[in-house]
Backbone as a ProteinNet text record, in pm:
[ID]
protein_1_A
[PRIMARY]
MRWLTLYARSRQVPASFAAVVISAMAVWALAPDGDAGPGDPRLPTLALAAGVTAASIGLGGQDLALDRTAAIRWAPRRAVHVLLIGTVVTAVLLAVLLAVRTAGEDLATTAFVVRNCAGLTGLCAVGATVCGAQYAWTPPITWLALSLFAPPPTGVPTQVVGWMLLPPGTATGTWTALVLTVTGTAAYAVAGPRP
[TERTIARY]
1020.9	952.9	841.7	764.1	631.3	566.4	592.8	536.9	525.7	617.4	575.9	502.6	478.2	347.5	193.8	226.4	120.1	94	171.7	151.1	74.4	136.2	60.9	-35.8	-112.8	-180	-298	-257.7	-363	-390.1	-262	-307.7	-385.9	-395.7	-457.3	-340.4	-247.3	-178.1	-192.7	-174.5	-187.4	-327.3	-435.7	-575.9	-531.9	-455	-405.7	-317.2	-239.7	-146	-192.3	-284.6	-363.3	-393.2	-473.7	-542	-463.8	-381.8	-196.1	-154.9	-182.5	-156.7	-261.7	-355.5	-505.2	-479.9	-466.8	-465.8	-350.8	-243	-127.9	-194.4	-208.7	-277.7	-399.9	-464.5	-591.1	-518.1	-346.6	-257.3	-292.1	-164.8	-150.2	-285.9	-388.2	-494.6	-581.2	-554.5	-592.6	-504.4	-385.7	-290.2	-328	-288.9	-320.8	-421	-556.5	-668.5	-669.6	-533.2	-567.9	-593.6	-704.5	-727.4	-687.4	-582.4	-480.3	-410.2	-306.1	-228.7	-79.3	6.8	99.1	144	220.4	240.4	150.2	46.6	-80.3	-98.7	-75.7	-32.5	-158.9	-300	-398.5	-438.5	-371.2	-391.5	-296.5	-133.9	-63.8	-83.8	-167.1	-174.5	-339.3	-427.1	-527.2	-451.5	-388	-350.7	-248.9	-169.3	-89.7	-200.7	-332.3	-387.1	-508.7	-506.7	-583.6	-485	-368.2	-290.2	-237.2	-225.8	-232.4	-301.7	-420.7	-563.6	-623	-574.9	-568.3	-467.5	-369.7	-284.9	-339.8	-383.2	-354.8	-452.7	-580.4	-621.1	-567.5	-443.7	-325.5	-277.9	-312.6	-274.6	-292.8	-420	-496	-488.6	-479.8	-486.6	-628.2	-656.9	-807.4	-836.1	-714.8	-739.1	-686.1	-691.9	-670.7	-594.1	-674.3	-632.2	-511.3	-546	-384.4	-267.7	-287.6	-175.6	-97.9	-220.2	-164.4	-118.3	-96	-81.8	3	89.3	152.1	313.7	426.6	479.6	631.7	566.9	696.5	661.4	805	799	697.7	584	544.3	607.9	630.7	684.6	768.4	829.4	953.9	855	806.5	751.6	587.3	541.5	459.8	542	613.3	710.2	761.7	794.4	857.3	732.4	597.7	476.8	443.7	453.1	415.4	522.7	659.4	732.7	772.7	665.3	678.5	526.9	460.5	338.3	384.6	439.9	465.2	630.1	701.1	794.5	730.9	632.5	593.9	464	408.9	310.5	405.2	507.8	599.5	628.5	714.1	793.3	654.9	551.7	450	436	399	337.2	444.1	596.6	713.5	736.5	711.7	734.6	579.9	463.1	382.2	434.6	503.1	475.6	616.7	657.8	792	781.4	670.4	616.7	530.7	455.7	379.1	489.5	565.1	667.7	719.8	698.5	797.5	709.6	553.9	496.4	437.4	536.3	516.8	431.8	354.7	375.4	444.2	454	522.8	403.7	372.4	299.5	357.7	419.6	530.1	654.3	715.9	892.9	855.9	1016.5	989.1	983.1	1024.6	1029.9	902	817.1	682.6	630.7	614.5	592.6	604.9	755.2	816.9	747	736.8	705.9	591.8	506	328.7	310	386.4	344.4	388.6	468.7	526.4	444.2	402.2	292.4	148.1	125.9	-28.7	27.3	109.2	120.5	116.5	140	162.6	54	-38.6	-201.9	-244.1	-263.3	-290.2	-282.2	-122.3	-99.1	-161.2	-149.5	-265.6	-426.2	-458.9	-576.2	-583.8	-459.6	-556.5	-559.5	-397.9	-437	-520.3	-569.6	-719.5	-840.6	-876.9	-999.1	-964.2	-877.7	-842.9	-832.8	-802.4	-760.7	-841.3	-979.8	-1095.1	-1122.5	-1068.6	-1103	-995.6	-836.6	-718.8	-743.5	-801.7	-863.7	-853.3	-995.9	-1009	-926.9	-846.8	-729.3	-683.7	-649.5	-566	-686.5	-820	-884.7	-945	-991	-1019.1	-910.4	-833.9	-687.1	-722	-662.2	-707.7	-781.4	-922.6	-1051.2	-1004.1	-970.8	-948.8	-865.4	-751.1	-699.1	-688.7	-810.3	-870.7	-951.6	-1008.2	-1127.2	-1069.9	-880.8	-932.6	-841.3	-857.9	-829.2	-670.3	-646.4	-469.4	-394.9	-267.8	-217.5	-115	-174.9	-103.1	6.9	-38.2	25.4	71.2	118.3	179	43.9	-46.9	-187.4	-258.7	-220.9	-306	-229.1	-117.1	-16.5	-2.4	13.1	-29.8	-111.7	-210.8	-374.2	-347.8	-314	-269.2	-145.4	-53	49.1	77.2	-33.4	3.5	-5.6	-47.5	-59.5	33.4	111.5	269.2	380.7	463.9	562	633.3	730.3	846.3	885.8	937.9	1036.3	988	914.6	833.6	829.8	895.1	976.2	849.1	756.8	605.2	514.2	506.5	515.7	584.8	712.6	821.8	819.8	810.8	796.4	724.6	572.2	418.7	438.2	468.8	512.5	623.7	724.3	786.3	725.5	659.3	586.5	455.3	429.1	274.7	354.5	485.1	547.1	614.3	670	739.7	609.5	556.3	404.1	346.8	319.3	216.7	280.6	423.8	437.8	527.4	486.2	583.9	440.7	362.6	241.5	158.6	154.1	120.7	219.3	296.9	464.5	427.5	409.7	379.2	240.2	167.4	19.5	-88.5	-16	-32	-283.2	-291.2	-430.7	-511.7	-596	-746.4	-868.4	-880.9	-928.8	-1150.9
1380.8	1388.7	1415.3	1432.6	1379.2	1322.4	1220.6	1095.3	1037.6	1087.3	1064.2	1189.4	1255.3	1336.6	1317.3	1251.7	1187.8	1074.2	998.5	900.4	930.4	997.1	1053.5	1112.9	1140.4	1247	1095.3	1066.2	887.6	815.9	791.8	710.1	813.2	918.1	955.2	991.9	1009.8	1042.5	1197.8	1262.7	1397.6	1385.1	1354.1	1272.7	1196.3	1044.2	963.1	1012.3	1108.1	1199.7	1240	1359.6	1402.1	1333.5	1204	1136.5	1065.8	1023.7	945.3	1073.6	1235.4	1291.1	1315.8	1329	1343.4	1226.8	1117.7	974.5	1012.3	1018.7	1028.6	1173	1291.6	1371.8	1338.6	1217	1193.2	1143.2	1069.5	1060	1129.6	1209.7	1334.6	1367.2	1404.6	1482.3	1326.6	1228	1141.5	1127.6	1168.8	1090.7	1139.7	1259.8	1380.7	1270.3	1195.2	1201.8	1082.1	1013.1	896.5	803.3	752.1	658.1	514.7	576	476.3	515.1	435.6	407.9	436.6	460.2	453.9	279.8	283.3	140.9	41.5	122.5	23.2	58.9	-56.9	-9.8	-18.5	-8	1.5	133.4	231.6	377.9	395.3	360.3	349.8	273.2	135.4	51.1	77.6	145.2	213	351.3	406.5	525.9	449	356.6	278.9	218.9	122.3	85.3	211.8	300.2	444.9	493.9	510.2	521.4	507.8	352.5	246.6	220.4	211.3	215.1	318	422.6	513.3	548.2	491.5	502.2	413.3	299.1	167.6	221.8	330.4	321.4	370	372.1	402.6	303.6	212.7	43	26.8	102.1	53.2	231.3	198.8	347.8	360.5	448.1	491.6	367	320.8	208.3	94.1	-5.7	-138.9	-172.7	-170.1	-218.6	-167.4	-23.3	73.5	7.9	32.3	-50.2	-135.2	-215.6	-384.1	-417.8	-270.9	-293.5	-199.4	-144.3	-57	-93.5	-15.5	-83.5	-63.6	-60.2	-2.9	-131.5	-213.7	-295.3	-271	-349	-283.9	-323.1	-436.9	-499.1	-484.6	-359.6	-285.9	-192.1	-69.3	46.5	-13	-142	-162.7	-166.3	-257.9	-307.7	-193.6	-50.1	40.9	121	141.3	225.9	155.1	-20.4	-80.8	-59	-20.9	10.8	136.6	265.9	356.4	407.7	302.8	358.9	355.8	220.2	194.8	291	309.3	421.1	587.2	608	752.2	705.7	618.8	575.4	585.7	532.5	542	675.2	681.4	872.1	938.8	967.2	1050.3	1001.4	961	856	845	823.6	867.6	1044.9	1080.9	1224.3	1284.2	1274.1	1257.1	1193.8	1083.2	994.6	1055	1190.5	1224.4	1311.8	1424.6	1498.5	1510.9	1400.5	1362.5	1301	1243.6	1249.6	1317.9	1419.8	1553.4	1629	1604.7	1671.6	1547.3	1465.3	1344.3	1294	1222.1	1080.9	1002.2	848.2	751.9	654.6	660.7	559.3	436.7	478.8	359.1	376.1	239.4	280.8	237	296	286.7	134.4	72.8	-119.6	-168.3	-80.1	-150.8	-68.7	47.5	140.3	109.2	52.1	-5.6	-143.7	-261.4	-375.9	-388	-276.6	-287	-254.1	-141.5	-89.2	-171.7	-229	-279.1	-422.1	-468.2	-539.5	-549	-454.7	-366.5	-300.8	-273.1	-258.3	-374.2	-440.8	-590.2	-659.1	-662.2	-696.9	-623.9	-476	-386.9	-463.5	-443.7	-528.8	-677.2	-742.9	-880	-808.2	-755.7	-685.4	-638.2	-560.9	-467.8	-647.2	-680.7	-797.9	-880.9	-929.1	-1038.4	-980.6	-856.4	-778.7	-625	-578	-448.6	-366	-240.4	-115.2	-80.7	-73.7	11	-81.6	-198.3	-285.7	-321.8	-251.3	-338.9	-289.1	-223.6	-193.4	-317.2	-364.1	-509.2	-583.1	-609.6	-760.6	-665.9	-548.8	-508.7	-498.5	-402.2	-396.9	-503.2	-593	-736.6	-805.7	-788.4	-847.8	-767	-656.3	-545	-601.9	-622.7	-650.2	-766.4	-904.9	-979.4	-986.6	-920.2	-886	-772.3	-720.8	-648.1	-691.1	-816.4	-887.5	-1056.2	-1050	-1197.5	-1265.5	-1349.8	-1386.8	-1335.3	-1293.3	-1306.2	-1423.6	-1349.1	-1447.5	-1570.3	-1636.9	-1752.6	-1865.2	-1865.7	-1964.1	-1945.1	-1964.4	-1922	-1851.2	-1984.6	-1914.2	-1808	-1825.9	-1633.6	-1531.1	-1569	-1462.7	-1416.3	-1505.8	-1463.1	-1401.5	-1482.8	-1361.5	-1215	-1205.2	-1062.6	-976.7	-1066.9	-1011.9	-846.7	-782.5	-599.7	-572	-635.5	-569.4	-606.8	-735.2	-781.2	-690.5	-678.1	-611.3	-642.9	-556.3	-491.5	-616.3	-645	-780.8	-929.4	-941.3	-1074	-1147.5	-1237.8	-1302.5	-1396.6	-1418.3	-1433.1	-1283.3	-1210.9	-1098.2	-1008.2	-1034.7	-974.3	-1061	-1210.1	-1334.4	-1317.3	-1259.3	-1224	-1148.1	-1018.7	-887.8	-889.4	-968.2	-1012.5	-1072.2	-1214.7	-1287.6	-1179.8	-1093.6	-1060.7	-984.5	-876.4	-814.8	-822	-933.3	-1015.7	-1054	-1129	-1207.9	-1106.4	-973.7	-852.8	-825.3	-738.7	-684.8	-790.3	-900.1	-984.7	-988.6	-1061.3	-1074.5	-981.8	-881.9	-720	-678.3	-683.9	-644.2	-763.5	-901.6	-967.7	-976.1	-997	-1001.4	-896.8	-734.9	-639.9	-636.5	-508.8	-498.4	-608.8	-657.2	-711.1	-627.4	-635.3	-531.7	-548.6
-2140.6	-2043.1	-2059.9	-2194.2	-2251.5	-2222.3	-2212.5	-2238.3	-2048.8	-1950.7	-1830.5	-1784.9	-1837.3	-1780.4	-1840.3	-1941.9	-2030	-1935.1	-1891.5	-1793.7	-1661.8	-1643.1	-1478.5	-1482.5	-1597.9	-1599.4	-1641.2	-1692.1	-1765.6	-1626.8	-1585.5	-1435.2	-1294.3	-1324.1	-1236.9	-1120.7	-1121.5	-1032.6	-966.1	-986.2	-931.1	-814.2	-843.2	-774.4	-667.5	-695.8	-612.2	-488.6	-573.1	-503	-311.3	-375.4	-261.4	-231.2	-214.5	-162.7	-70.5	-85.6	4.2	85.7	44.7	158.2	258.3	237.5	295.7	441	363.2	441.5	538.7	516	583	722.9	626.5	754.9	844.5	776.9	882.4	1042.3	974.1	1141.1	1207.8	1134.6	1201	1358.6	1238.3	1325.1	1416.2	1462.1	1507.4	1606.3	1604	1669.2	1854.7	1837.5	1961.8	2063.4	1983.1	2050.4	2163.9	2171.6	2291.4	2272.1	2133.2	2163.8	2108.2	2049.3	1984	2068.5	2176.7	2239.5	2179.5	2245	2208	2175.2	2083	1969.9	1910.6	1900.5	1864.7	1693.2	1641.5	1477.6	1430.3	1472.3	1377.4	1300.6	1386.2	1278.6	1177.2	1189.4	1091.4	991.5	1005.3	912.1	837.7	891.8	808.7	735.3	775.4	690.4	599.9	618.8	479.8	389.4	464.5	352.8	269	349.2	251.2	148.9	156.1	80.9	4.4	30.5	-93.9	-202.6	-81.1	-197	-285.6	-244.8	-335.2	-426.7	-403.5	-534	-631.9	-598.9	-684.2	-801.9	-788.4	-929	-1022.1	-992.5	-1104.8	-1226.4	-1101.6	-1222.6	-1322.4	-1377.9	-1509.4	-1529.9	-1713.2	-1789.1	-1838.1	-1918.8	-1925.8	-2030.2	-2095.2	-2248.2	-2171.5	-2185.1	-2133.1	-2288.6	-2362.7	-2522.5	-2582.8	-2537.7	-2611.5	-2534.4	-2419	-2310.4	-2360	-2401.2	-2436.6	-2571.4	-2689.5	-2793.4	-2816.6	-2737.1	-2743.7	-2788	-2838.1	-2922.9	-2791.9	-2652.1	-2519.9	-2464.6	-2424.1	-2302.8	-2149	-2141.6	-2016.8	-1866.8	-1859.6	-1762.5	-1699.3	-1733.7	-1615.6	-1616.6	-1683.6	-1614.2	-1545.3	-1533.2	-1428.6	-1304.7	-1318.9	-1207.1	-1108.1	-1198.9	-1137.2	-1060.9	-1168.2	-1066.7	-943.7	-955.1	-845.5	-680.7	-723.7	-626.2	-584.6	-687.5	-659.9	-579.6	-605.2	-531.3	-341.5	-326.3	-220.1	-154.6	-254.2	-184	-168.9	-242.5	-201.9	-102.1	-89.9	36.6	118.7	177	313.6	336.7	193.1	220.9	298.1	240.9	289.4	432.8	468	634.9	690.7	694	728.8	776.8	683.2	717.1	808.2	802.1	891.8	1032.3	1070.6	1184.2	1229.9	1116.7	1271.8	1272.6	1239.6	1262.3	1388.8	1396.9	1508.5	1596.4	1599.2	1682.8	1730.5	1700.1	1769.6	1830.3	1790.9	1880.6	2034.8	2023.5	2189.9	2129	2048.3	2021.6	1896.8	1965.3	1855.1	1829.2	1710.5	1631.7	1570.1	1534.5	1457.6	1414.5	1371.9	1383.4	1223.4	1160.8	1033.1	974.7	966.1	1022.1	973.7	1087.9	1063.4	922.6	905.1	774.5	674.7	646	553.5	513	579.3	580.4	557.4	568.3	614.7	430.5	426	305.2	173.4	167.3	94.2	98.2	213.1	176.8	111.6	173.2	83.6	-26.9	-98.4	-218.5	-307.8	-259.2	-318.6	-333.6	-242.7	-272.8	-374.4	-366.5	-446	-556.7	-630.2	-719.9	-791.2	-679.9	-648.3	-734.2	-651.8	-674.3	-827.1	-892.1	-988.2	-1140.9	-1080.4	-1163.5	-1185.4	-1058	-1043.5	-1110.4	-1027.8	-1016	-1172	-1169.5	-1228.4	-1141.7	-1178.9	-1119.5	-1065.6	-1093.4	-997.1	-864	-884.2	-778.1	-723.6	-739	-685.5	-512.3	-489.4	-337.8	-245.4	-271.6	-266.7	-135	-197.9	-122	-15	-24.5	105.6	185.1	149	274.4	284.8	256.8	280.8	388.1	345	445	559.8	524.4	683.2	804	709.5	805.2	875.9	805.6	897.9	986.4	967.3	1024.5	1210	1175.3	1301.7	1311.7	1335.8	1328.6	1387.1	1333.3	1378.8	1467.4	1564.4	1708.5	1742.9	1863	1897.3	1801.7	1712.9	1679	1748.9	1750.5	1851	1783.4	1662.7	1561.8	1480.2	1364.2	1208.9	1135.4	1136.5	1039.6	1033.8	1192.6	1320.9	1264.2	1287.7	1209.1	1107.2	997.7	859	839.6	908.3	906.1	926.3	1081.2	1149.7	1073.3	1001	923.1	949.1	949.9	947.5	1072.1	1187.8	1329.6	1390.2	1340.2	1432.1	1446.3	1559.5	1583.4	1432.5	1380	1284.8	1341.7	1442.6	1405.7	1417.7	1388.4	1357.9	1219.4	1229.5	1111.8	1014.1	1086.3	1014.7	944.1	964.6	946.2	873.2	883	768.4	626.5	622.2	551.6	468.4	518.9	451.4	364.1	433.6	346.2	228.6	262.8	110.1	12.6	87.8	-28	-85.7	-35.9	-105.1	-187.8	-154.4	-216.1	-368.2	-358.9	-475.7	-548.9	-535.9	-579.8	-668.2	-562.2	-575.4	-726.9	-751.7	-833.6	-897.2	-929.1	-1025.2	-1150.1	-1101.3	-1152.2	-1243.3	-1166.7	-1227.7	-1358.9	-1310.2	-1444.1	-1541.5	-1512.3	-1639.9	-1640.4	-1592.3	-1689	-1684.4	-1623.8	-1623.3	-1561.6	-1539.4	-1452.7	-1596.9	-1523.9	-1573.2	-1653.4	-1710.1	-1779.1	-1757.2
[MASK]
+++++++++++++++++++++++++++++++++++++++++++++++++++++++++++++++++++++++++++++++++++++++++++++++++++++++++++++++++++++++++++++++++++++++++++++++++++++++++++++++++++++++++++++++++++++++++++++++++++

């Protein structure tokens, strides 16, 4: 159990978890405002992006050379780390959305939150692999900005760009999130974070 505590500290898990909770609570604070009407996907997607990017800082340790020379197999641990980020961010936001739903606002469905969190987590894993853990936030935030300002999704290419804002039953959105999740998790598990 001691190695798990040391791993969590070296990956800044307590600070990241606090940021995830704060970003989810921001949804609660902003939900009754009425600016984003019922069913508007922007607010929950922004909260998911904030939570996932806050947790992505833990995708790199304090000393990458030490991580690479350790006598343990890193690939399974890295994959579990990525999957745990997605699971924790999803669980925290779903808990907040449940509380908001009991107050009368319905911001997002469970399928929407799970799909978007999985895809955004995969994007963070790609970011850690390509840019390094300190810049793992750039792919999800860039893609989020593109999807917010992209033209309405009429064809498959624009649906791929705006997959985060599509309804949960849309095949293009689901497949895009699935491909990002699998690709990002596999790339990070095999290659690890860029130094």
